[in-house]
N, C-alpha and C positions, 0 to 999 in steps of 0.2 A: 504494500500500500504506500502511496505517496503522501507527503505532507507539504503544505505550502507555507513558506516563511516569507514574511513581508518586512522589509527594513525601511523605516522612515529616514530620510536624509535630513538631519537636524537643521542644517543651515538654511534649508528652503521651507521649513515648516512654518505656517502662518502663526503669528503671535497669539491669535485668539484660540489656539488649541491647547488644552491643558488637562491634566488629571485623568487619563484613560482614553479609550477609543470608542467613539460613538457607533451605534448600529448602522446608521445610514451610510456613513463613510465606509465602514467595513463591508457592507453589502455592495457598495459601488466598486470597491476594490476586487471583491470576489468576482463580480460580473465582468470587470475589466480583464481579469486574469483568464476567465473562462473563454473570453472571446479572442485571446491572443492566438494568432495563427503562427505556430512554430512547427516546422517540419520535423523536429526531433521528438516532440511529445505533445500529448493532449490530455489534460486532466479534466474530467467531468465533475460536476458538483457531487455526484455520488461517490467519488473517490477521494474526497477531502475528509480526513478523519478528525474528529474532535474540533470541529469548526476550524479555527486558524491558529497556528503557532506564530508568535512574533519574536523577532530579534530586534531590539531598539536601543540605541545609545541613550535615549531619554524618552519618557512616556509623555504623550500628548493626547489631548481630547478634542474630538470634534464637537462643536457646541450646538449641533442640530440646525443651525441657520445656514450651514454650508460655507464653502469658500467664497470669499468676497470677490468682487469683480477684479479681473486681471491677476488674481492670485494663483499660484501654482504649488503643487505638492509633489515633490519627486519621490518615487517609490522604487525600491529594488525588489525583485522577486527571486526566490531561491526554491528549487525543487529538490527535496531530499527524501530518502526512504524513511518510512515511519515504523517504529518498533511495535506499535499496537497491533493486536491480532485483527485480521480482516473481518469485516462485518458480513454476515450471511445475507445474501440478496436473492431475489428472483428476477429473471430477465427473459425476454423473448428475443434478445439480440438487438432490439431497438430501445425498448424501455426497461428501466430498472426499478424494482420495488424494494424498499427497505422496511425494516420493522417499524411499526407505528406504536407510539405510546399514548395511551388515553389517561389523562389526569382528571379525576372527579373530586369535587370538594364541596364543602358547605361551611358557612360561618356559624360558629357555635356561640351560645350565650355565655357571657363572662360573669361568673358568680361573684367575683370580687371587684366589680366595676366601682371605682372610687369617686367618679365625678360624672355628673350629667352634662352631656355636651349641649351647647347652645346651637340654635339654628339647625339646618338640615345637614346631616352627615351621610356620606356614602363611601362604600369600599369599592375601589376600582381594582379588578384583578385582570391580569393578562399574562400570556406566555408568548413572547416575541418569537415569530416563526411558526406559530400554531395556526391551524385552519381558522379557528374561531377568533374573533376580534375581542378587544377589551370589553369587559362586562362591568356594569355599575350595579351595585347592590345597596339599597337603602340600609342605613345602620344607625340604631340608637341603642345604647347599652341596656336600657331598662324597658325596651319595647319588645314584647314576645314576637310580634309580627315580623320583625326584621331578622329573625333567625330561621335557619333551615333552608334558606335559598341556596339551591345547588348550582354548580357550574361545571362545565365539561370543556376540556381542551384536548385536541388531537395534535400531536407534534412528532417530528422526526427525532427519535431517541439519540441519533448520532450528532445532533446539533447542540448537544449539551444544554437543553432548555432550562430556563429559570421561570418559576412562578413569581411574578412581580405584584406586590400588594401595595396599594396606595390609599391612605385614609384622607378624605377631603371633607372640609366643612364649608358650607355656604351660608352666609348671614345676609339677610335683607336689611339694608340701611336706608333710612329716609334722608333725602337730600336736605342740606341746610337752606335757609332762606325761603323764598316764596315758591321755589320749585317743588311741586308735590311728587315728583318721580321717585321711585324706589330703585336703588341699585343693589345688585347681588355681588357680594364679595366672596370669592372662593379662596380658601387657604389650605395648603397641604399640611396636615397634622403629623404625618409620619409615612415612612417608606420602609418596605422590607422585601426580602427575596428568599426563595427556597429553591435550591438546585433540585430539579425534578428527578434527576437520576440518583439522588441520595435517598429517595423514598423506596422502601422495600416493595417490590412488585407483588401485587395480589393481596396486600395487607392494608387494612384501614389504620391510619395513624392520626392521633390527635396531637396537633402541633401548636405551640404558642409561638407566634411569629412576632419578633421584636420589630417595632416600627420606629424606634429611636425616641429620645426625650421621655423615657419612662412609659411609653405607650406600647401596647401589644394587642394582638388579635388572636383569638382561639379559633382554629380551623380543624376540620376533619378532612384528611386527604387520602386518596387511594389511587395508585397507578396500576394499570393493566396493560400488558404487552399483547398486541394483536397476534393472531395466528396467521398462518400462510393461506388460510381459506379466504381468498379475495372475493370481493363483490363485483369486480370487473373481470372480463376474460382477456388474458394476454395470450396472443397467438395469432398466427396468420392462416391457420386452417379454418375451414368452414365450421360453423357451430354444429353441435350434435343434431339439432332439429333439422337444419338444412341438409345435412348428410343423409338423414333418414328420409327426408322428402325426396331427394334425388334418387335414392334406391327404389322408392315406390313409384316415382314419376317415370322412371326409365321403362317400366312395364307398360305404362300408358302410351308413352312416345313410341315404343317399339311396335305396339299394335297399330297405332295410327300410321306409322311409316309402312307397315305391311299392306295396309289398305290403300293408302294414297299412291304408293309407288308400285302397287300390284306385285309385291314380292311373294315368293312361294312360302316363305316362313318368316316369322318375326326375328329381327336381329337380336343376338345375345346382348345382355345389358352392357357388357364392356365394349361393345361396338356401336352402341346407340349414340349418334351425334347430339351434342348439346346445342340447342338453338335458343338464342335470346332475341326477343322482339323489343325494339326501342322506339319510344315516342318522344319527339322533341318538344320544346316549349312553343308557346304561341297563343296563350289565353284560351278563349272560347273557340277560336279557330282550331287550335290543337285538340281540345277536348272533343269537338264535333268530328274532326277528321279521324281521330284515333278510333272512335266508334266505327266509322266506315271501314278502316283498315282491318280491324279485328273481325268485323262481320265478313269481310272478304276471305280472311284466313279460315274462319269457321266454315264458310260455304265450301271451301276446298278441302276441308277435313284436316287442316294444318294447325288449327289452334291447339289441338291435342298433341301436336308434335313439338310445341314450344315448351321449353324448360323454364325460361325466365321471361317476365314482363317487367320492363323498367321504363321509368318516365322522368321527365324534367318539367317543372312548371305546369302549364296547362294540361299536359298529358297525365300528370299525377292526379289531377282532379278527375279525369276520366277513370283511371284505375281505382282510386280510392272510393269512388262511387260504385263501381262494379263489384268490388270486393266486400261491399256490405252484404251481398247475397253469397253465402258460402258455396253455392252450386252454380254460379252465374255462367260459367263456360259450358256447362252441360245443358243449358237451355238455349233456345233460339234467341239470338240477341235482338230480334225485332222489338220485343217488349221493352228491353232496357233502352233501346234507341228511341222508342216512342216516349218513354218517361223523360229521357234526356231532352227530347224536342220540346216537351211541355215546359221543362225548366229553362232551357236556353231562350225560348220564345216568350217567356213571361216577363212582365215588367219588373224592373229592379228598383223602382222608385221607393218601395217600402223599406229598402235597406237604410234609407236616410230619414225615416220618419221619426218624430219625437219619441214614440214608444220604443222604437228599435235603438235609438241612441241611448235611452235610459237603460235598456238591457245590456248594451255594450259596456256602459260604465259599471253596472253592477257586476258583470262578469270579470272585468279587469280588476275591479277593486277586490273581488273575492280571491283572485289569483294572488294579489299582494298579501292578503290576510294569511293565506296558506304558505307564504314564503317564496313564491315564484317572482321572477322579475318581469312584470308586465311591460310590454313594449308596443310601439306603434305597429309592428308586424302582427302582434296579437289582435289589435283592433282590425287590421285588414283581414285576418283569419275569420273574425266574427262576421265581417261583411261578406266574405266568400261563402261562409255557412249559409247566409241568406240567399246569395246568388245561386247556390247549388241545391239547397233543400227548402228554402222559404220557411224553415222552422228550426228549432234547436235540434242539433244532432248529437246525441249522447255517446256515439260510438268512439272507440279508441283504436289506435293502430294494432294493439295486441289482440283485439277482438278478431282480427283477420287470421289468427292462427286456425280458427275453425275452417277457413276457406282453403287451407293447404294441409290440413291434418291428414287427409287420405290421398293427397296429391291429386285431387280432383280438378285443380286449376293450376296454371303456371305459377311459379314463385314470384311474388311481387317485390320489386326493389324501387324505392323512392329516393330521389337524389337531392342533395343540397351541397353547398360548398361552404367551408369555413374560411372567412376572409379576415383581414386586419383593417381596423378603422384607418382612414387616411392613407391607404396603400392600394394601388391598382391590383385588381384580381388577376390581371394579366401577369403580374409579378409574383403574386402569392394567392393560391386558392387550393385548399385541401378538400378532396371529395369525401363527403360523409354519406353513408348509406343507411337507410331506414328500411327495416323489414319487420314482419309481424313478430319476430323473436328477438332481434337485436338492433341496436343502433351503434355505429362506430366507424372508425377510420382504419382501413386496411393499410394505409401508409405506416401507421404506428403499431398495428396489430393490437388495437385496444377497442373493446366493445362492452356495452352494458345491456342488460335486459331491457327490452322496450318498455316494460312496466316501470322501470326505474329511470327512464330518460327525464332529464331536467330535475332530478334529485341531486343532492350534494354529496360529492365523493372527495376523499383525501387519502393519498397514498394507497389507492386501490380499495379503500374501504368506504362503505356507505355510512355517512355520518349524519345525514338528515334526509329522511324520506319525504317526498312530496307526491301528491296525486299525479298519476300519468295524465298528461294534457290530452284534451279531447282532440279528435282528428282534425277539426276545423282549424285549430291553432297550428298544426303541422301543415295543413293545406295553405295557410297564410304564409308560412315560412317557405314552403316549396315553390310558391308563386309570388314571392315577396317583391319581385321587380315591379309589379303592378301597383303596389302600395305607394310607389314613388309618384304616381300621377293620379292620386285619388281625387284631386279637384277636377281634373279633366274627365275622369270616369263619371263623377257626379254631374258634371255639365252635360254629358251625353245622356245620362240616365234620367235626370229630373229637369234638365234644361236650365239649371241655375248652378253657377260655380260656387265652390266653397271658399270661405275666408281662409287665408293662410297667414300665419304669424311669423314674421322674420326673426323673432326672439328664439325660435327653436332651431338654430342653425346646425346643431349636432344630432338631430333626431333621426333623420333618414336621408339616404342618398336618392336624388331624383333626377329626371331628365332635364337637360338644359332647356330653358324656355323657348329657345330659338330652334330646337330640334324636335322633330315629331317623335312620338313614341315608337313608331315603326322603325324609324332610322335608329333610334336608341337600341331597339331589339337587335338590329343588324350590326351596328358599329360600336356601340358603347357599353354593351352589357359586360364586357370584360374589363371595364375601367370605371367602376363606380366612384372611385376617389376623385375623378375629374369632373363629376357631375355636381350641379348646384344642389344645395340642401334647403329644405323647407318643410314645415309641418302645416297641414291644412286642417282646420277645425270648423265644423258646421256652425252656422249662426243660429239665432233663436234662443229660447229659454235654457237650452242645455249648454250654451257656449261656455259660461263661466265654470260650470262643474267640470266639463271635459278639459277645459284649458288648465284649471288648477291641477287636475289629476296628472296630465302629461308634463306639466312644468316640474312637478316634484318627483316623478317616477320613471319617465320614459327613457329607454335606450334603444338603439336600433338592433333588434334581433338578438339581444344578448341572453345567453343561457349559461347555466352552471357548467364549468369545465370538469368533466369527470376524470380527466387525466391530471388534475392538479395534485401536486405532491410527488409525481413520478419524475424520474430523471432519465436523461438520454444515455444510452450505453456509449462508452468511449469509441466503440467500433461501428456506430450507426452509419458512419460515412461510407461504409462498404456495402450498404444495402441499396439495391437498384431503385427502390422506391423514393430515394432522396437524390435531388439534383445538386449534389455537393461539388461536382466538378466545375460548376459555373460559380465563380467567385462572388458574383453579385447577387446570387439567389439566396433567399432567406434560409434555405436548407443548409447552407454552409456556415450558419451562425447558430450553434446549438442553444444558446441562451435566449434566442429570439423565437424559438419554435413553440408550438401550442402547449406542450406539457408545462412550460414555464409561465403560461398566460393565466390571468385571473379568470377569464371567461371565454366562451366560444361565441363567435359571431356567424351564425348560420344563415345563409341567404339562398336565394334562387340559383340553382345550378347554371342557369343561362348566363350568369355573370362570367362564367369561365368558358364552358363549351355548352352550346344549347341542345345537347343530346347526351345521355348518360353513358357514353362509351367507356370511360375509365372504370366504372363499377362492374362491368361484365368482362373487361379485359384482364382482370386479375387472374394470375395463373391458377389460383386455387379453384376457380370456376370452370376452367378448361373448356371454354366456349369454342365451338367449331363453326357455327353459322350465326351471323348477326343480320337481322332484318331491320334496317334503319329507315324509319318513317320520319321524314323531315317536314315539319309544318312551319318553319321559319318564314318570315316575310322577306322575300328575295334571298339572295346569297344561297342558292340551292346546294352548294358543295362546301360551304364554309365549315360546317361541323366535321366533315371528313378531313379537311386540311388541318384544322386545329387538333383533331385526334391523332393524325399522322405525326404532327410535331410533338404531341404529348408522348406518343409511343417511342419516338426516337430519343427523347430525353430520358425516358425511363427504361429503355432497352426492352420494350415489349414487342413481340412479333405482330406485324400489321401489314396488310398488302399495300403496295404503292398506289397512291391515288393520282390518276391521270385523267384529264378531260380536256376537251377543246374549247376554244372561245365560243364556238357555235353551241356547244352543250351548255355553257354558262348563260348565253343569251336565250336559248330556247331548249331547256332541258327535256329529256325524254322521260317516260314514265318509270323506268327502272334501269339501274346500272349494276353490273356485277364486277367486283374487284376481288382478285384471288392471287396469292403468291404460289405459283406452281412449284417452287423449289422448297417451300417450307410448310409442311402440314400443320405445324404448330400455330401458324398465322390463320386467323379465322377468315372464312369466306364472307364478304360483306355484300349484301344486296341493298342498294340504296334507292329509296322511293322519294323523289322530290314531289312537292305539292304542285301538280300541274293538271290542266285540263287540255288534253291533247286529242287522242282519238275518241274520247268520250263525247266530244262534240258531234261526231258522226254516228257513233254506235251506242245504243242503249244497253247492250250487253255484248260481250266479245263475239264478233262475227255477225251481229244482228243490227242492221242499219236502222236508223230512225226514219220513220215514214210520215207521220202526221205532223202538222205544224206545231201542235202542242209538244210533241216529243222533241222536235228540233229546237224549239224555244227553250225547253228545259235544259238542254245540253249546251246552249249557246250563251256562255258567260265567261268573263275573265276573272280569275281569282284575285290577282294583284293589280289593282287599278286605283286611281285617286279617289273614286267614289265607291270603292268596293265595300260591301257590307261586312267583309271579313277582316277589316283592319284590326290591329292588335288591341286597341282600346274599346272596341265594340263588344259589349257583353250581352247584347240581346240581338238575336237573328229572327227574321220573319220565318215562319214554318217552311215556306217555299225555299228560302235561302239555306236553311238548315238541311233540308232534304237533298238539295243539290250537292252540298259539300259532303254529306255522308255518302251519297251515291257515287260521286266521282272518285272518292278514295276507295270505296268497295270495288268499283270497276277496275281501277288501276292495279289492284291485287289480282282480280280474276283474269284480267287481260294478260298478265305475266305468269300464268300458271305454268307454262312450259319452263320458263327460267327458274321458277321456284322448285319444280320437281327435279330439274337438272342439277340444281344446287344441292338438294338433299341427297341425290344419288352420288354426287361427287363427294359430299361430306361423309357418306358411309364408307367410301373407298379410302378417303384420307384418314378416317378414324381407325381403320384397320392398319394403315401404314404407321400411324402414330403409335398404335399398340405395339407393333413390331419394334419401332425405334425405342420405345420406353423399355421394352424387355431387354434389348441389346445393351442399354445403358445401365442396367442393374446387375 
């Protein structure tokens, strides 16, 4: 084990530093050291034992106000071997978990209290470095009610934690003269500390803590060391439930392939190709189109051949609605499409009614009461709930376990990306997957149970359980790009724009006022940091209530970081999931990565790539065929180009994407991309959103005859006055049917390409099987 020694250079030390070393400066130095790029060594935080060892000619103290302007402090670093025994840790090769110490305590009644304190007294307890913040406990020696208040701190044992106790007294003083105001004066009556590691583990100890000047405090303290039974899952393999699903689903897929490909017998399970169906973002246009694409696959008997269904933004709204029915794919989708048409064609004005606004406030306030961080994205989720259901939807993502319990439907994966405030998502975006069983990051190999998402974790342990969020809040997160233009949406829905308040500059990233939302979807989703920010608030009687709520509470999509308290392994740089070879990428700076962050900032996956390719390209999922349905506005191949770049950076096999200028100007209905030399690269079938031969044919090979039939097929999807623009959340029934049918037709019209792809995938799967055997 290594130890870090820091030497202060006396002649350069500021004069206002005396008597010890402050925590803030110490922390800054540790961060500085951990970010040093030295080709000879790298020391992670998890490899520094006993905090820091110092060698100093003279002791100085940081006075918490920081270095003054233009002052410098020279520091020398020494790396030496430490004689302490190594600490036992758990690791998946990327993240490191260390033992967690739980300190529990209560303030006891002092039997021999000599004096009655004047004013209001309180005991402030804290453990620097612990998950929990400082806690204030009312305290009066002769008041029974002030005793028995308990506190809990979770802290890293190796950080040599100290319990800090501070007794404060606050006295209200009436101002002199004619001023009737009352001022509160707070005085620190005493300070005391207890080294947490000095307490016997597992035993309750009554301890008199000296606070100085003859004062003391009686406390009961107990420490418990956590076991290695973590509440998060560390590992890159698929979770147990997903593996069990795949085993069952392969039987369904095998039989579906036998029927659709007219095979003599069903392929054995180890030769069944894994097919993933992807839906891009695009609001109600994507939701509607995805219904049509899935209906086409069902009509060809290929929906049962799909292993995964994965969506971004608007496509997640389609999937999460379908999966409310545990047997949806085993039923004719015409009923689900009819219900979707009723929803999409209905007025959305009720979403902004006074009654609804009151409901939003009550829901968000209830979230705060239970400990969740209510955000503007959550407000958008409640609006989406109305757009999709017109009523309260009590369902949760974990409820969808019933829909995959018997592998009766493809496995759903919903996409979001974790970003950093004030940083372009083109520079930093980490893909986060949501499934009925788990939520997590394959980049870090860290997952939590879906039921525990947005609860509080520290060092891999659940420290505060919160209720699982309802699905509408996830739908708001998955499609959070639209929250950016809520005033524009309201203008379209009710004909009146919303007031927006410039005081909320840090609340949410939105489109530039000079840029249309559709252009934003095409060009700016990967760079939210460059977009203007504003919060829009409805006028009327609810204005002040909603305004006050968001002024005090809102953050943009902030959720609890379940990786908090975990450390990066010193060799994480060797993992292909990290782009450490690029010096400017955040992956090259371990202390800047998500495990070290206070919170997660999960947003619409379209801010990175407007299709969830990264989630199905993970080697653990071993996908052979990807059906990519692109519902983006313009830019028919952009998601493929971005995915190809992503795969190059992460060394993931992916076919080369090539297309002509003519293809970009006038795309065809379907494109096939395959790497003939690498069976580990998936075959990609890409379906741009186009109305091509559908204009002439009402079904493959069946021409339109009547004027009504010709008129139905004669429309342009992308135009200035198109009903399908991104911020349109209501379609006329006629427009809805057109969009569903053109997407259904495009699948049916490319039946031969689909069957050819699956036959090829069967052969490549066999070849992959041979290659894998030869490598073992």
